[in-house]
C-alpha positions in Angstrom: -14.2 -21.0 9.5 -13.9 -18.1 12.0 -15.9 -16.4 14.8 -16.2 -12.8 13.7 -17.5 -9.8 15.7 -19.2 -7.0 13.6 -19.8 -3.5 15.0 -22.1 -1.4 12.8 -24.8 1.0 14.0 -26.7 0.9 10.7 -29.1 -2.0 11.0 -29.4 -2.7 7.3 -25.6 -2.7 6.8 -25.2 -4.9 9.9 -27.7 -7.4 8.5 -26.0 -7.4 5.1 -22.5 -8.0 6.5 -23.8 -10.8 8.8 -25.6 -12.5 5.8 -22.5 -12.3 3.6 -20.1 -13.8 6.3 -22.6 -16.4 7.4 -23.1 -17.6 3.8 -19.3 -17.9 3.6 -19.4 -20.3 6.6 -18.3 -18.0 9.3 -19.9 -17.5 12.7 -21.0 -13.9 13.2 -21.9 -11.9 16.3 -23.1 -8.4 15.4 -23.5 -5.4 17.7 -24.8 -1.8 17.1 -22.0 0.0 19.1 -18.4 -0.3 20.1 -19.0 -0.8 23.8 -21.0 -4.0 23.3 -18.5 -5.2 20.7 -15.5 -4.7 22.9 -17.3 -6.5 25.8 -17.8 -9.5 23.5 -14.1 -9.4 22.4 -13.0 -9.6 26.0 -15.0 -12.9 26.4 -12.5 -14.5 24.1 -12.5 -16.9 21.1 -13.0 -14.1 18.5 -10.7 -14.3 15.5 -11.6 -11.1 13.6 -13.2 -7.7 14.2 -15.0 -5.7 11.6 -16.0 -2.2 12.7 -17.6 0.9 11.2 -15.6 4.1 11.6 -18.4 6.4 12.7 -20.6 5.0 15.5 -22.2 6.8 18.5 -20.4 6.4 21.8 -17.3 4.4 21.1 -16.4 4.9 17.4 -14.2 2.5 15.3 -10.9 4.3 16.1 -11.6 4.1 19.8 -12.6 0.5 19.6 -9.4 -0.5 17.7 -7.3 1.6 20.1 -8.8 -0.4 23.0 -8.0 -3.7 21.2 -4.4 -2.7 20.6 -3.9 -1.7 24.2 -5.4 -4.9 25.6 -2.7 -7.5 26.3 -5.0 -10.4 25.3 -6.4 -8.8 22.2 -3.6 -6.7 20.8 -2.9 -9.1 17.9 -6.5 -9.4 16.8 -7.0 -8.6 13.1 -9.2 -5.5 12.6 -11.0 -4.3 9.5 -12.5 -0.8 9.3 -15.6 0.1 7.3 -15.7 3.6 5.9 -17.3 5.7 3.2 -15.3 6.7 0.1 -15.3 10.4 1.2 -13.5 9.6 4.5 -9.9 9.6 3.2 -8.5 11.5 6.2 -10.2 9.0 8.5 -8.6 6.1 6.8 -5.1 7.4 7.1 -5.7 7.9 10.9 -7.2 4.4 11.0 -4.3 2.6 9.3 -1.7 4.3 11.4 -3.6 3.7 14.7 -3.8 -0.1 14.3 -6.3 -1.1 11.7 -5.0 -3.9 9.4 -7.3 -3.3 6.4 -10.4 -1.3 5.3 -13.4 -1.9 3.1 -15.2 1.1 1.6 -19.0 1.4 1.5 -20.8 0.5 -0.6 -18.9 -2.7 -1.2 -19.4 -5.9 -3.1 -19.7 -9.2 -1.1 -16.6 -10.5 -2.9 -14.6 -7.5 -1.6 -15.6 -8.1 2.0 -14.9 -11.8 1.7 -11.5 -11.2 0.1 -10.5 -8.8 2.9 -11.7 -11.2 5.6 -9.9 -14.2 4.1 -6.7 -12.2 3.7 -6.6 -11.2 7.4 -7.5 -14.7 8.6 -4.7 -16.2 6.6 -2.2 -13.6 7.7 -3.2 -14.1 11.4 -2.7 -17.9 11.0 0.8 -17.3 9.6 1.7 -14.9 12.4 0.4 -17.5 14.9 2.6 -20.2 13.4 5.6 -17.9 13.3 5.2 -17.0 17.0 4.8 -20.7 17.9 8.1 -21.4 16.1 9.9 -18.6 17.8 9.1 -20.0 21.2 11.0 -23.2 20.3 14.3 -21.5 19.5 17.2 -22.3 21.7 18.9 -19.7 23.8 22.1 -19.9 21.8 20.3 -19.2 18.5 18.5 -16.2 20.1 21.8 -14.8 21.4 23.4 -15.3 18.0 20.6 -13.5 16.2 20.8 -10.6 18.7 24.5 -10.3 18.1 24.0 -10.0 14.4 21.3 -7.4 14.9 23.6 -5.3 17.0 26.4 -5.6 14.5 24.1 -4.6 11.6 22.7 -1.6 13.7 26.3 -0.4 14.3 27.2 -0.6 10.6 24.0 1.3 9.7 24.8 4.0 12.2 28.4 4.3 10.9 27.0 4.6 7.3 24.6 7.3 8.3 27.3 9.3 10.0 29.5 9.1 7.0 26.7 10.3 4.7 25.4 12.9 7.1 26.0 15.8 4.7 23.5 14.1 2.3 21.0 13.4 5.0 17.4 14.5 4.9 17.0 16.8 7.9 13.3 16.2 8.6 13.7 12.4 8.7 16.7 12.4 11.1 18.8 10.6 8.4 16.4 7.7 8.3 16.6 5.5 5.2 13.3 4.5 3.6 13.5 0.8 3.1 10.5 -1.1 1.8 8.4 -1.3 -1.4 9.2 1.2 -4.2 6.6 1.9 -6.8 7.1 4.0 -9.9 4.3 5.4 -12.1 4.3 7.1 -15.5 1.9 7.9 -18.4 2.3 5.8 -21.5 2.5 7.4 -25.0 3.3 10.8 -23.6 4.8 11.9 -27.0 1.5 11.3 -28.8 -0.4 13.3 -26.2 2.2 16.2 -26.4 1.7 16.4 -30.2 -2.1 16.8 -29.7 -2.4 18.9 -26.5 -1.3 22.3 -25.6 1.1 22.6 -22.6 -1.8 23.7 -20.4 -4.0 20.8 -21.5 -1.2 18.3 -21.0 -0.4 19.7 -17.5 -4.1 19.5 -16.5 -4.4 15.9 -17.6 -1.1 14.9 -15.9 -2.2 16.8 -12.7 -5.6 14.9 -12.7 -3.9 11.6 -13.2 -1.2 11.9 -10.6 -3.6 13.3 -8.1 -5.7 10.1 -8.5 -2.6 8.0 -7.9 -1.5 10.2 -4.9 -5.0 9.9 -3.4 -4.8 6.1 -3.6 -1.2 6.1 -2.2 -2.4 8.2 0.8 -5.3 5.8 1.5 -2.8 3.0 1.7 -0.5 5.0 4.0 2.4 5.7 1.6 5.4 7.3 3.3 7.0 9.2 0.5 5.9 10.7 -2.9 8.0 12.7 -5.3 8.1 13.4 -9.0 11.2 12.2 -10.8 11.4 13.1 -14.5 8.1 12.2 -16.1 7.0 9.9 -13.4 6.0 9.6 -9.8 7.9 7.7 -7.1 6.0 6.2 -4.2 7.6 4.5 -1.2 6.0 2.3 1.5 8.5 2.2 4.3 8.8 -1.0 6.3 9.2 0.8 9.6 5.6 2.1 9.4 4.0 -1.3 8.9 0.8 -2.1 10.8 0.8 -5.3 12.9 -0.5 -7.5 10.0 -0.4 -5.1 7.0 3.2 -4.9 5.6 4.7 -2.5 3.1 4.3 -5.2 0.5 0.6 -5.5 1.3 0.1 -1.8 1.1 1.9 -1.6 -2.2 -0.2 -4.5 -3.5 -3.4 -2.8 -2.6 -2.4 0.4 -4.5 -1.4 -1.8 -7.5 -4.9 -3.4 -7.4 -6.5 0.1 -7.7 -5.2 0.3 -11.3 -8.7 -0.5 -12.8 -10.4 2.3 -10.9 -7.8 4.9 -11.8 -7.8 3.8 -15.5 -11.6 4.2 -15.6 -11.5 7.6 -14.0 -8.9 8.8 -16.6 -10.9 7.4 -19.5 -13.9 9.4 -18.3 -11.7 12.5 -18.0 -10.5 12.1 -21.6 -14.1 11.7 -22.8 -15.6 14.6 -20.8 -12.7 17.1 -20.9 -10.7 16.5 -24.1 -12.9 14.7 -26.7 -15.1 17.8 -27.0 -12.0 19.9 -27.8 -11.1 17.4 -30.7 -14.6 16.3 -31.9 -13.3 15.0 -35.3 -10.2 13.3 -34.0 -9.7 9.9 -32.3 -7.7 10.5 -29.2 -5.1 7.9 -28.0 -6.4 5.6 -25.3 -5.1 6.8 -22.0 -2.8 4.2 -20.3 -0.1 4.2 -17.7 2.4 1.8 -16.2 3.3 0.9 -12.7 6.5 -0.8 -11.6 6.9 -2.5 -8.2 10.2 -3.4 -6.6 11.4 -3.8 -3.0 14.4 -1.8 -2.1 16.0 1.3 -0.5 15.4 5.0 -1.1 18.2 7.4 -0.4 17.6 11.1 -0.2 20.4 13.4 -1.3 20.3 16.9 0.0 21.2 19.5 -2.6 21.9 22.9 -0.9 20.2 25.9 -2.4 22.4 28.1 -4.6 23.2 31.5 -2.9 21.1 30.8 0.1 18.2 29.3 -1.8 15.9 26.5 -0.6 17.5 23.1 -0.4 16.1 20.3 -2.5 15.9 16.6 -1.8 16.9 14.1 -4.6 15.9 10.5 -4.5 19.1 8.5 -5.2 20.3 4.9 -5.1 20.5 1.9 -7.3 16.9 0.8 -6.6 15.6 4.2 -7.6 17.5 4.0 -10.9 16.2 0.5 -11.5 12.6 1.6 -10.9 12.8 4.2 -13.7 14.7 1.9 -16.1 11.9 -0.7 -15.6 9.3 2.0 -16.1 10.7 2.6 -19.6 10.5 -1.1 -20.3 6.9 -1.3 -19.0 5.9 1.6 -21.2 7.6 0.0 -24.3 5.8 -3.3 -23.6 2.5 -1.6 -22.8 2.3 -3.4 -19.4 0.1 -1.8 -16.9 1.8 -3.4 -13.9 5.4 -4.7 -14.0 6.9 -6.6 -11.1 10.6 -7.3 -10.5 11.8 -10.7 -9.5 12.3 -9.4 -6.0 8.8 -8.1 -5.8 7.3 -11.5 -6.9 9.5 -13.2 -4.3 8.4 -10.8 -1.5 4.7 -11.3 -2.3 5.0 -15.1 -2.5 6.7 -15.1 0.9 3.7 -13.2 2.4 1.2 -15.4 0.6 -0.5 -12.5 -1.2 0.9 -12.5 -4.7 -0.9 -10.9 -7.6 -1.8 -13.1 -10.6 1.2 -13.1 -13.0 0.3 -13.4 -16.7 3.7 -13.6 -18.3 7.4 -13.0 -17.7 10.4 -12.2 -19.8 14.1 -11.8 -19.3 15.7 -8.5 -20.2 19.2 -7.1 -20.1 19.9 -3.9 -18.2 23.5 -3.1 -18.8 25.5 -6.2 -18.2 22.9 -7.8 -15.9 20.0 -9.9 -17.0 16.8 -9.6 -15.0 13.5 -11.4 -15.1 10.4 -9.2 -15.0 6.7 -10.2 -14.7 3.4 -8.7 -16.0 0.8 -8.8 -13.3 -2.8 -7.6 -13.0 
């Protein structure tokens, strides 16, 4: 059980959080502003900080910034509390050092899950750091040599591919978690709806997915064919929230997105077809760790250049999307995605798995939820 500091200016919310955490066996010290909370953190022994975003005096962003700049506290896990309408605040918070967030109003189980996840991750980081201090000098030098050789090879590869480089990312590869998303049964919907109705439904759906991706600090979004490609880049990971963790959190928002789209169909489309049973709206997500390359296609006759996502992992994502749509799986994980999640100790429940052939290669895929 952990000692947790809570900073929340609303007395009722502060009392609720303290009661939930105390019932779970944690020791809680709660404060009504960031100044008092940071003073307590400096006294030591605190294992987790939970802070509201908007507080008088020192708000949640300023508090977490002070924690990250303090040499003794910079690795402390931090969870932000925010309202659902504060999306812009959350993107700032995740990029400024917050490890996770909980939206208000929340269920006790949601808070406990976020707390347990951060405490487990902090323990793994502590064990990893302890192990690193025991390495020999020869091992450390050997690893550094390998890093320098790999960096040189990457630099050479970028220079050779410079004419395909994305200018606004300085030729940087996006390497991390790739997630593909597409609507299931699009042919059935196209037979029923006009092009305008279909476009409105697709726009509503993909905006919901894009909103969730933004909340979890996605680094790249682009339509490819009938689907949406989302990338969580490893180089933008927070101290204890990796690209795998961010992709997992987006995957776990499937239920909320599905409910929203079912409501959209009832309210916006069923009235147009009162005597007809519409198909059930469903969609598929595919998660796979890999590399996104961006090919630059120069505009014809001086037109605007376009950026094309390329690479074997991108092709694999959309091949697996077709498989997921055919199997009616809401969330499909590649073997590599399952391995990455297991390594981090945060794997989604897997319901079944099958082996499929893509070309000459056999792959194992998993249905999660």
